DSSP file (Angstrom, degrees, kcal/mol; ACC not computed):
  #  RESIDUE AA STRUCTURE BP1 BP2  ACC     N-H-->O    O-->H-N    N-H-->O    O-->H-N    TCO  KAPPA ALPHA  PHI   PSI    X-CA   Y-CA   Z-CA
    1    1 A M    >>        0   0    0      0, 0.0     3,-1.6     0, 0.0     4,-0.5   0.000 360.0 360.0 360.0 -39.8   50.0   -9.3   90.2
    2    2 A S  T 34  +     0   0    0      1,-0.3     3,-0.4     2,-0.2     8,-0.1   0.687 360.0  69.0 -67.8 -15.2   47.6  -12.2   89.9
    3    3 A D  T 34 S+     0   0    0      1,-0.2    -1,-0.3     4,-0.0     4,-0.1   0.751  99.1  50.3 -71.2 -22.4   49.6  -14.2   92.4
    4    4 A F  T <4 S+     0   0    0     -3,-1.6    -1,-0.2     2,-0.1    -2,-0.2   0.595  92.7  91.0 -91.3 -13.3   48.6  -11.8   95.1
    5    5 A L  S  < S-     0   0    0     -4,-0.5     2,-0.0    -3,-0.4     5,-0.0  -0.572  85.6-104.5 -83.7 147.0   44.9  -11.9   94.4
    6    6 A P     >  -     0   0    0      0, 0.0     4,-2.2     0, 0.0     3,-0.4  -0.330  31.8-112.1 -64.0 153.2   42.6  -14.4   96.2
    7    7 A K  H  > S+     0   0    0      1,-0.2     4,-2.4     2,-0.2     5,-0.2   0.865 116.3  54.2 -55.5 -41.9   41.5  -17.3   94.1
    8    8 A E  H  > S+     0   0    0      1,-0.2     4,-2.1     2,-0.2    -1,-0.2   0.868 108.3  48.9 -64.4 -37.5   37.9  -16.1   94.1
    9    9 A V  H  > S+     0   0    0     -3,-0.4     4,-2.4     2,-0.2    -1,-0.2   0.918 111.0  49.8 -67.7 -44.1   38.8  -12.7   92.8
   10   10 A R  H  X S+     0   0    0     -4,-2.2     4,-2.3     1,-0.2    -2,-0.2   0.922 112.0  48.2 -59.8 -44.7   40.9  -14.3   90.0
   11   11 A E  H  X S+     0   0    0     -4,-2.4     4,-2.3     1,-0.2    -1,-0.2   0.889 111.1  51.0 -64.0 -40.5   38.0  -16.6   89.0
   12   12 A G  H  X S+     0   0    0     -4,-2.1     4,-2.1     2,-0.2    -1,-0.2   0.902 110.1  49.2 -63.3 -41.4   35.6  -13.6   89.1
   13   13 A L  H  X S+     0   0    0     -4,-2.4     4,-2.1     2,-0.2    -2,-0.2   0.895 111.2  49.7 -64.7 -41.1   37.9  -11.6   86.8
   14   14 A E  H  X S+     0   0    0     -4,-2.3     4,-2.4     2,-0.2    -2,-0.2   0.897 110.4  49.8 -65.7 -40.6   38.3  -14.5   84.4
   15   15 A Q  H  X S+     0   0    0     -4,-2.3     4,-2.3     2,-0.2    -2,-0.2   0.897 111.3  49.4 -63.8 -40.5   34.5  -15.0   84.2
   16   16 A A  H  X S+     0   0    0     -4,-2.1     4,-2.0     2,-0.2    -2,-0.2   0.879 110.6  50.5 -65.6 -38.0   34.0  -11.3   83.6
   17   17 A R  H  X S+     0   0    0     -4,-2.1     4,-2.2     2,-0.2    -2,-0.2   0.921 111.8  47.4 -65.3 -44.1   36.6  -11.3   80.8
   18   18 A M  H  X S+     0   0    0     -4,-2.4     4,-2.4     1,-0.2    -2,-0.2   0.906 110.7  51.4 -63.6 -42.2   35.0  -14.3   79.1
   19   19 A A  H  X S+     0   0    0     -4,-2.3     4,-2.1     1,-0.2    -1,-0.2   0.899 110.4  49.8 -61.6 -40.9   31.5  -12.8   79.3
   20   20 A D  H  X S+     0   0    0     -4,-2.0     4,-1.9     1,-0.2    -1,-0.2   0.904 110.3  49.3 -65.8 -41.8   32.9   -9.6   77.7
   21   21 A L  H  X S+     0   0    0     -4,-2.2     4,-1.6     1,-0.2    -2,-0.2   0.900 111.6  49.4 -63.7 -41.1   34.5  -11.5   74.9
   22   22 A K  H  < S+     0   0    0     -4,-2.4    -2,-0.2     1,-0.2    -1,-0.2   0.898 111.0  49.9 -63.6 -41.0   31.3  -13.5   74.2
   23   23 A K  H  < S+     0   0    0     -4,-2.1    -1,-0.2     1,-0.2    -2,-0.2   0.868 112.7  46.1 -68.9 -36.6   29.2  -10.3   74.2
   24   24 A K  H  < S+     0   0    0     -4,-1.9     2,-0.4    -5,-0.1    -1,-0.2   0.802  96.5  84.4 -76.4 -30.3   31.5   -8.5   71.7
   25   25 A S     <  +     0   0    0     -4,-1.6    15,-0.0    -5,-0.2    14,-0.0  -0.598  41.5 176.4 -87.2 129.5   32.0  -11.3   69.2
   26   26 A R        +     0   0    0     -2,-0.4    39,-1.6    11,-0.1    -1,-0.1   0.554  56.9 103.2 -95.0 -14.3   29.5  -12.0   66.4
   27   27 A L  E     +A   64   0A   0     11,-0.2    11,-2.4    37,-0.2     2,-0.3  -0.397  47.0 174.0 -74.2 145.1   31.7  -14.7   65.0
   28   28 A R  E     -AB  63  37A   0     35,-2.2    35,-2.8     9,-0.3     2,-0.4  -0.990  25.9-135.4-148.0 153.6   30.8  -18.3   65.5
   29   29 A V  E     -AB  62  36A   0      7,-2.9     7,-2.8    -2,-0.3     2,-0.4  -0.914  21.1-162.6-110.0 137.3   32.1  -21.7   64.4
   30   30 A Q  E     +AB  61  35A   0     31,-3.1    31,-2.6    -2,-0.4     2,-0.4  -0.979  14.2 176.4-127.3 130.6   29.5  -24.3   63.4
   31   31 A T  E >   - B   0  34A   0      3,-2.5     3,-1.9    -2,-0.4     2,-0.3  -0.962  69.8 -44.8-131.2 113.8   30.1  -28.1   63.0
   32   32 A G  T 3  S-     0   0    0     -2,-0.4    29,-0.0     1,-0.3    28,-0.0  -0.510 124.1 -22.5  64.4-124.4   27.0  -30.0   62.1
   33   33 A E  T 3  S+     0   0    0     -2,-0.3     2,-0.4    -3,-0.1    -1,-0.3   0.545 118.4  97.6 -91.6 -10.0   24.1  -28.7   64.2
   34   34 A R  E <   -B   31   0A   0     -3,-1.9    -3,-2.5     2,-0.0     2,-0.4  -0.664  51.2-172.2 -89.9 133.0   26.4  -27.3   67.0
   35   35 A S  E     -B   30   0A   0     -2,-0.4    -5,-0.2    -5,-0.2    -2,-0.0  -0.990   2.3-176.0-126.3 130.8   27.3  -23.6   67.0
   36   36 A V  E     -B   29   0A   0     -7,-2.8    -7,-2.9    -2,-0.4     2,-0.1  -0.986  27.8-115.9-129.0 133.5   29.9  -22.1   69.3
   37   37 A P  E     -B   28   0A   0      0, 0.0    12,-0.5     0, 0.0     2,-0.5  -0.425  25.6-130.0 -68.9 142.8   30.9  -18.4   69.7
   38   38 A I  E     -C   48   0A   0    -11,-2.4   -11,-0.2     1,-0.2    10,-0.2  -0.812  17.2-168.7 -92.5 128.6   34.4  -17.5   68.8
   39   39 A L  E    S+     0   0A   0      8,-2.3     2,-0.3    -2,-0.5     9,-0.2   0.907  73.7  10.3 -83.9 -46.2   36.2  -15.4   71.4
   40   40 A R  E     -C   47   0A   0      7,-1.4     7,-2.7   -15,-0.0     2,-0.4  -0.989  66.5-170.5-135.8 145.1   39.2  -14.3   69.4
   41   41 A F  E     +C   46   0A   0     -2,-0.3     2,-0.3     5,-0.2     5,-0.2  -0.999  10.9 163.0-137.4 136.9   39.9  -14.7   65.6
   42   42 A W  E >   -C   45   0A   0      3,-2.7     3,-1.2    -2,-0.4    -2,-0.0  -0.853  53.2 -82.6-142.9 179.2   43.1  -14.1   63.7
   43   43 A E  T 3  S+     0   0    0     -2,-0.3     3,-0.1     1,-0.3    45,-0.0   0.802 124.3  32.7 -59.2 -35.7   44.5  -15.0   60.2
   44   44 A S  T 3  S-     0   0    0      1,-0.1    44,-2.2    43,-0.0     2,-0.3   0.304 127.5 -29.0-109.3   9.6   45.8  -18.4   61.1
   45   45 A G  E <   -CD  42  87A   0     -3,-1.2    -3,-2.7    42,-0.3     2,-0.3  -0.993  52.4-119.8 171.6-166.4   43.2  -19.5   63.7
   46   46 A F  E     -CD  41  86A   0     40,-1.8    40,-3.3    -2,-0.3     2,-0.4  -0.958  14.6-129.2-157.9 168.0   40.7  -18.7   66.5
   47   47 A A  E     +CD  40  85A   0     -7,-2.7    -8,-2.3    -2,-0.3    -7,-1.4  -0.981  21.1 179.5-129.2 140.7   40.0  -19.4   70.1
   48   48 A I  E     -CD  38  84A   0     36,-2.0    36,-2.7    -2,-0.4   -10,-0.1  -0.870  44.3 -74.1-132.4 168.9   36.8  -20.6   71.8
   49   49 A E  E >   - D   0  83A   0    -12,-0.5     3,-1.4    -2,-0.3     4,-0.3  -0.414  40.4-131.7 -65.7 135.5   35.8  -21.3   75.4
   50   50 A A  G >  S+     0   0    0     32,-2.7     3,-1.3     1,-0.3    33,-0.1   0.835 102.8  58.3 -61.6 -36.7   37.3  -24.6   76.6
   51   51 A E  G 3  S+     0   0    0     31,-0.3    -1,-0.3     1,-0.3    32,-0.1   0.717 107.2  49.2 -69.4 -17.3   34.1  -26.0   78.0
   52   52 A N  G <  S+     0   0    0     -3,-1.4    -1,-0.3     1,-0.2     3,-0.2   0.444 103.8  63.5 -95.0  -1.6   32.4  -25.7   74.6
   53   53 A A    X   +     0   0    0     -3,-1.3     3,-0.9    -4,-0.3    -1,-0.2   0.209  53.8 113.5-115.3  16.8   35.2  -27.4   72.6
   54   54 A P  T 3  S+     0   0    0      0, 0.0    -1,-0.2     0, 0.0    -2,-0.1   0.855  94.4  24.9 -63.4 -32.5   35.7  -31.1   73.6
   55   55 A N  T 3  S+     0   0    0     -3,-0.2     2,-0.6     2,-0.0    -2,-0.1   0.232  89.4 118.5-114.9  12.8   34.6  -32.6   70.3
   56   56 A I    <   +     0   0    0     -3,-0.9     2,-0.3     2,-0.0    20,-0.1  -0.726  38.2 111.9 -87.4 120.6   35.2  -29.8   67.8
   57   57 A R        +     0   0    0     -2,-0.6     2,-0.3     2,-0.1    18,-0.2  -0.961  47.4  34.2-170.8 167.9   37.7  -30.7   65.1
   58   58 A G  E    S+ E   0  74A   0     16,-1.4    16,-2.6    -2,-0.3     2,-0.5  -0.577 105.2  10.0  82.9-138.0   38.0  -31.4   61.4
   59   59 A L  E    S+ E   0  73A   0     -2,-0.3     2,-0.3    14,-0.2    14,-0.2  -0.694  73.6 160.1 -87.0 121.7   35.8  -29.5   58.9
   60   60 A V  E     - E   0  72A   0     12,-2.9    12,-2.9    -2,-0.5     2,-0.4  -0.876  33.3-126.8-134.1 166.0   33.9  -26.6   60.3
   61   61 A D  E     -AE  30  71A   0    -31,-2.6   -31,-3.1    -2,-0.3     2,-0.5  -0.940  15.0-148.2-115.8 140.4   32.2  -23.4   59.0
   62   62 A V  E     -AE  29  70A   0      8,-2.7     7,-2.6    -2,-0.4     8,-1.5  -0.936  18.9-172.2-110.7 129.2   32.9  -19.9   60.3
   63   63 A F  E     -AE  28  68A   0    -35,-2.8   -35,-2.2    -2,-0.5     2,-0.6  -0.895  24.7-153.0-121.5 148.2   30.0  -17.4   60.3
   64   64 A D  E >  S-AE  27  67A   0      3,-2.8     3,-1.9    -2,-0.3     2,-0.6  -0.911  80.6 -52.6-113.8  96.8   29.7  -13.6   61.0
   65   65 A G  T 3  S-     0   0    0    -39,-1.6   -37,-0.1    -2,-0.6    -2,-0.0  -0.621 122.5 -23.5  68.3-118.7   26.1  -13.4   62.2
   66   66 A A  T 3  S+     0   0    0     -2,-0.6     2,-0.5    -3,-0.1    -1,-0.3   0.485 116.5 103.6 -99.8  -5.0   24.3  -15.1   59.3
   67   67 A R  E <  S-E   64   0A   0     -3,-1.9    -3,-2.8     1,-0.0     2,-0.5  -0.682  70.2-134.0 -86.5 124.3   27.0  -14.5   56.7
   68   68 A H  E     +E   63   0A   0     -2,-0.5    -5,-0.2    -5,-0.2     3,-0.1  -0.661  31.6 169.3 -77.3 119.1   29.1  -17.6   55.9
   69   69 A L  E     +     0   0A   0     -7,-2.6    25,-2.9    -2,-0.5     2,-0.3   0.893  53.6   1.5 -97.0 -54.3   32.8  -16.5   55.8
   70   70 A Y  E     -EF  62  93A   0     -8,-1.5    -8,-2.7    23,-0.3     2,-0.5  -0.948  43.5-145.1-140.0 153.7   35.0  -19.6   55.7
   71   71 A Q  E     -EF  61  92A   0     21,-2.5    21,-2.7    -2,-0.3     2,-0.3  -0.997  41.3-174.6-113.6 122.0   35.0  -23.3   55.4
   72   72 A C  E     -EF  60  91A   0    -12,-2.9   -12,-2.9    -2,-0.5     2,-0.6  -0.867  34.2-145.1-127.6 150.6   37.9  -24.5   57.5
   73   73 A L  E     -EF  59  90A   0     17,-2.8    16,-3.6    -2,-0.3    17,-1.4  -0.974  39.4-173.7-107.0 118.8   39.9  -27.6   58.4
   74   74 A I  E     -EF  58  88A   0    -16,-2.6   -16,-1.4    -2,-0.6     2,-0.3  -0.764  23.0-169.3-121.6 160.3   41.0  -27.1   62.0
   75   75 A V  E     - F   0  87A   0     12,-1.8    12,-2.8    -2,-0.3     2,-0.3  -0.987  32.0-114.2-143.7 137.6   43.2  -28.7   64.6
   76   76 A A  E     + F   0  86A   0     -2,-0.3    10,-0.3    10,-0.2     3,-0.1  -0.548  34.4 175.8 -71.9 132.9   43.4  -27.9   68.3
   77   77 A S  E     -     0   0A   0      8,-3.1     2,-0.3     1,-0.4     9,-0.2   0.815  52.8 -16.6-108.1 -40.8   46.9  -26.5   69.1
   78   78 A E  E     - F   0  85A   0      7,-1.2     7,-3.1     2,-0.0     2,-0.5  -0.988  50.9-120.3-161.2 163.8   47.0  -25.4   72.7
   79   79 A T  E     - F   0  84A   0     -2,-0.3     2,-0.5     5,-0.2     5,-0.2  -0.963  24.6-174.4-113.5 127.0   45.0  -24.5   75.8
   80   80 A Q  E >   - F   0  83A   0      3,-2.2     3,-2.7    -2,-0.5     2,-0.2  -0.977  60.1 -53.4-124.3 118.2   45.4  -21.1   77.3
   81   81 A D  T 3  S-     0   0    0     -2,-0.5   -67,-0.0     1,-0.3    -2,-0.0  -0.358 123.9 -19.3  53.2-114.1   43.6  -20.3   80.6
   82   82 A S  T 3  S+     0   0    0     -2,-0.2   -32,-2.7   -68,-0.1   -31,-0.3   0.039 122.9  90.1-110.5  25.4   40.0  -21.2   79.8
   83   83 A E  E <   -DF  49  80A   0     -3,-2.7    -3,-2.2   -34,-0.3     2,-0.5  -0.891  62.4-145.5-120.0 150.5   40.3  -21.1   76.0
   84   84 A I  E     -DF  48  79A   0    -36,-2.7   -36,-2.0    -2,-0.3     2,-0.5  -0.978  18.9-145.6-112.2 129.3   41.2  -23.7   73.4
   85   85 A V  E     -DF  47  78A   0     -7,-3.1    -8,-3.1    -2,-0.5    -7,-1.2  -0.805  12.9-163.5 -97.4 130.0   43.2  -22.3   70.5
   86   86 A F  E     -DF  46  76A   0    -40,-3.3   -40,-1.8    -2,-0.5     2,-0.4  -0.910   4.4-151.5-112.8 141.8   42.6  -23.8   67.0
   87   87 A D  E     -DF  45  75A   0    -12,-2.8   -12,-1.8    -2,-0.4     2,-0.4  -0.865  20.2-118.3-109.1 146.5   44.9  -23.5   64.0
   88   88 A F  E     + F   0  74A   0    -44,-2.2   -14,-0.2    -2,-0.4     3,-0.2  -0.692  24.4 179.5 -81.5 127.8   43.7  -23.6   60.4
   89   89 A K  E    S+     0   0A   0    -16,-3.6     2,-0.3    -2,-0.4    -1,-0.2   0.755  86.6   1.1 -85.2 -34.8   45.1  -26.4   58.2
   90   90 A R  E     - F   0  73A   0    -17,-1.4   -17,-2.8    -3,-0.1    -1,-0.4  -0.971  63.4-174.4-151.3 135.9   43.0  -24.9   55.4
   91   91 A A  E     - F   0  72A   0     -2,-0.3     2,-0.5   -19,-0.2   -19,-0.2  -0.909  10.1-173.5-135.0 107.1   40.6  -21.9   55.4
   92   92 A T  E     - F   0  71A   0    -21,-2.7   -21,-2.5    -2,-0.4     2,-0.1  -0.873  26.6-120.9-105.7 125.8   38.7  -21.4   52.2
   93   93 A A  E     - F   0  70A   0     -2,-0.5   -23,-0.3   -23,-0.2     2,-0.2  -0.398  32.4-114.8 -62.8 137.6   36.6  -18.3   51.7
   94   94 A A        -     0   0    0    -25,-2.9     2,-0.3   -26,-0.1    -1,-0.1  -0.534  29.1-148.3 -75.9 139.4   32.9  -19.1   51.2
   95   95 A M        -     0   0    0     -2,-0.2     4,-0.0     1,-0.1     3,-0.0  -0.818  14.6-144.5-108.9 147.2   31.5  -18.2   47.8
   96   96 A K  S    S+     0   0    0     -2,-0.3     2,-0.3     2,-0.1    -1,-0.1   0.788  89.6  34.4 -77.7 -28.3   28.0  -17.1   47.0
   97   97 A E  S    S-     0   0    0     -3,-0.0     2,-0.1     3,-0.0     3,-0.1  -0.873  94.7 -98.2-124.1 157.2   28.1  -18.9   43.6
   98   98 A A        -     0   0    0     -2,-0.3     2,-0.1     1,-0.1    -2,-0.1  -0.451  47.7-101.3 -70.9 147.0   29.7  -22.1   42.5
   99   99 A A        -     0   0    0     -2,-0.1     2,-0.2     1,-0.1    -1,-0.1  -0.411  37.5-112.8 -67.8 143.1   33.0  -21.7   40.7
  100  100 A L        -     0   0    0      1,-0.1    -1,-0.1    -2,-0.1    -3,-0.0  -0.522  13.1-151.9 -74.6 144.1   32.8  -22.0   36.9
  101  101 A D  S    S+     0   0    0     -2,-0.2     2,-0.3     2,-0.0    -1,-0.1   0.173  79.3  45.1-101.1  17.6   34.6  -25.0   35.4
  102  102 A F  S    S-     0   0    0      0, 0.0    -2,-0.1     0, 0.0     0, 0.0  -0.963  87.3-106.9-149.0 163.9   35.2  -23.1   32.1
  103  103 A A        -     0   0    0     -2,-0.3     3,-0.1    -3,-0.0    -2,-0.0  -0.851  37.7-128.8 -94.2 121.4   36.5  -19.7   31.0
  104  104 A P        -     0   0    0      0, 0.0    -4,-0.0     0, 0.0     4,-0.0  -0.424  30.8-102.5 -68.2 143.5   33.7  -17.5   29.7
  105  105 A P    >   -     0   0    0      0, 0.0     3,-1.2     0, 0.0     0, 0.0  -0.293  23.0-123.3 -64.1 152.4   34.4  -16.0   26.3
  106  106 A D  T 3  S+     0   0    0      1,-0.3     0, 0.0    -3,-0.1     0, 0.0   0.802 110.5  48.8 -66.0 -29.9   35.3  -12.3   26.2
  107  107 A D  T 3  S+     0   0    0      2,-0.0    -1,-0.3     3,-0.0     3,-0.1   0.128  79.7 136.6 -98.4  21.1   32.4  -11.4   23.9
  108  108 A A    <   -     0   0    0     -3,-1.2     2,-0.0     1,-0.1     0, 0.0  -0.412  63.0-102.8 -68.1 141.4   29.7  -13.2   25.9
  109  109 A P        -     0   0    0      0, 0.0    -1,-0.1     0, 0.0     3,-0.1  -0.341  18.8-147.0 -64.6 146.5   26.5  -11.3   26.3
  110  110 A V  S    S-     0   0    0      1,-0.3     2,-0.3    -3,-0.1    -2,-0.0   0.854  77.3  -5.1 -82.0 -36.2   25.9   -9.6   29.6
  111  111 A A  S    S-     0   0    0      2,-0.0     2,-0.4     0, 0.0    -1,-0.3  -0.962  71.0-111.2-150.7 165.0   22.1  -10.1   29.6
  112  112 A L        -     0   0    0     -2,-0.3     2,-0.5    -3,-0.1     0, 0.0  -0.816  24.3-134.0-102.7 143.6   19.4  -11.3   27.3
  113  113 A I        -     0   0    0     -2,-0.4     2,-0.0     2,-0.0    -2,-0.0  -0.840  22.5-136.4 -97.2 126.3   16.8   -8.9   25.8
  114  114 A G              0   0    0     -2,-0.5    -1,-0.0     1,-0.1     0, 0.0  -0.227 360.0 360.0 -75.0 169.1   13.2  -10.2   26.0
  115  115 A R              0   0    0     -2,-0.0    -1,-0.1     0, 0.0    -2,-0.0   0.469 360.0 360.0 -77.2 360.0   10.7  -10.0   23.1
């Protein structure tokens, strides 16, 4: 069907689709000081707008609004239309607290009682 539409109409439809994806998504990828909205996200990767992605690679952080979701190692896999698709080499869920380097005893107190 898109073969029969004029080039201007196809470009207008693509711009409208991208604007809709940007508006709906709260997810963003951050590398250093740069933050880019994620258009689509799935278990093994995500897609962002191609014009925002020329230097994004390596270790990045994924956020949902202000909430830190993942720290990921990414690699660009393919370009589809005006999107660049990234695959996760590693995606580690962000933790609120540092991991313990020991096993706490089973009978450890839950809280301390003040005087």
